[in-house]
C-alpha positions in Angstrom: 1.7 7.6 3.9 5.2 8.7 3.8 7.2 10.4 6.2 9.6 11.8 3.8 9.8 11.8 -0.2 12.3 9.4 -0.6 10.8 6.7 0.2 8.6 7.4 -2.9 11.1 5.8 -5.0 10.6 2.5 -3.5 7.3 2.7 -4.0 6.5 4.6 -7.3 7.7 4.4 -10.9 7.8 7.3 -13.5 8.0 10.3 -11.0 7.0 13.5 -12.8 8.6 16.8 -12.0 5.4 18.5 -10.8 5.3 15.9 -7.8 8.9 17.3 -6.8 7.3 20.9 -7.5 4.0 20.0 -5.1 5.4 18.5 -2.3 8.2 20.8 -1.9 5.4 23.7 -1.6 2.4 21.5 0.2 3.9 18.5 1.7 3.5 17.9 4.9 -0.3 18.7 4.4 -3.6 17.3 3.1 -2.7 16.7 -0.5 -2.7 12.9 -1.7 -0.9 12.4 -5.2 -1.5 9.5 -7.2 1.0 8.1 -9.5 2.0 4.8 -10.9 2.9 1.9 -8.3 6.1 -0.2 -8.7 4.8 -3.6 -9.9 6.4 -5.1 -7.5 3.7 -4.3 -4.8 0.9 -6.2 -3.7 -2.3 -5.9 -6.2 -4.2 -4.9 -3.1 -2.0 -1.6 -3.0 -2.4 -0.8 -6.8 -5.4 -1.3 -7.3 -7.1 -2.0 -10.5 -5.4 1.1 -12.4 -1.9 0.5 -11.1 -1.6 3.7 -9.2 -1.0 4.4 -5.5 -1.9 7.5 -3.7 0.6 9.1 -1.4 0.9 11.7 1.2 2.8 13.2 3.9 0.5 13.4 7.0 1.2 16.9 9.0 0.4 15.2 12.4 3.6 15.2 14.2 2.0 11.9 16.0 2.0 10.0 12.8 5.2 11.4 11.8 6.3 10.2 15.0 5.2 6.6 14.2 6.5 6.7 10.9 10.0 7.4 12.2 10.0 4.4 14.7 8.8 2.1 12.0 10.6 3.3 9.8 8.4 3.6 7.0 5.7 4.2 5.1 2.3 3.1 6.3 -0.8 1.7 4.1 -3.9 3.3 5.4 -7.3 4.0 4.3 -9.3 7.5 4.1 -10.9 8.3 6.9 -13.9 7.9 5.1 -15.7 5.6 2.7 -15.7 6.2 -0.7 -18.3 9.2 -1.9 -19.2 10.1 1.8 -17.9 12.8 4.0 -15.4 12.0 6.6 -16.5 11.3 10.0 -16.5 14.7 12.6 -14.7 12.9 15.3 -12.6 9.8 16.3 -15.7 8.2 17.9 -17.2 8.3 14.5 -14.4 6.9 12.6 -14.2 4.1 15.2 -17.9 3.4 14.8 -17.1 3.8 10.9 -14.5 1.5 11.0 -14.5 -0.6 13.7 -15.5 -4.1 11.9 -12.5 -3.9 9.4 -10.0 -2.1 11.4 -7.2 -4.1 13.4 -5.6 -0.7 15.0 -6.8 2.8 15.9 -3.9 5.1 16.3 -5.1 7.9 17.9 -3.6 11.3 17.9 -5.5 14.6 18.8 -8.6 15.6 17.6 -8.0 17.9 14.4 -10.1 19.9 12.4 -10.7 19.1 9.1 -13.5 21.7 8.1 -15.2 18.5 6.7 -13.1 18.2 4.0 -10.6 15.7 3.1 -7.5 15.6 1.4 -7.1 17.0 -2.0 -6.4 14.3 -4.5 -4.4 14.8 -7.9 -3.8 12.2 -10.5 0.3 12.8 -11.5 0.0 10.3 -14.1 -2.3 12.6 -16.1 -0.9 15.3 -18.5 -1.7 17.8 -17.4 -2.4 16.6 -13.5 -5.9 16.9 -12.6 -7.7 17.0 -9.4 -9.6 14.1 -8.8 -11.1 14.8 -5.3 -11.6 18.4 -4.1 -10.2 18.9 -0.3 -9.1 21.3 2.2 -6.1 22.6 -0.1 -7.7 22.9 -3.6 -6.8 26.8 -3.9 -3.6 25.8 -3.1 -3.2 23.0 -5.5 -4.4 24.6 -8.5 -2.4 27.7 -7.5 1.0 25.6 -8.1 -0.3 23.5 -11.0 -0.9 26.6 -12.7 2.8 27.6 -12.3 
């Protein structure tokens, strides 16, 4: 999670123009963008393909935390891969309690049971790789 797009240059290589188009229209919000991570980043952050997922959350609580740090926050999704996200903070705690050192709790938010939309910008043309809350908005932006 990044507080502003200026942090992305420190984390990513080869940022395409479509990144700036999407972030200008849709950040902050439930949109995760996959980009090539810098090779100096730890393998744990880069994953097997060398990509990182960036998101600017639209939650004031998280934005304040990132401003206070200052910087990006490494975070997991609020769900296990291929599973639905938890419906409450209580479910989230139960799901991740064993492997999580710290929970930063703000207010409950209405996600409509959908995660963020994930777009892979390392592909030409960019592709939605996970459907989410803003699929319609993302598709409209990608079409021009």
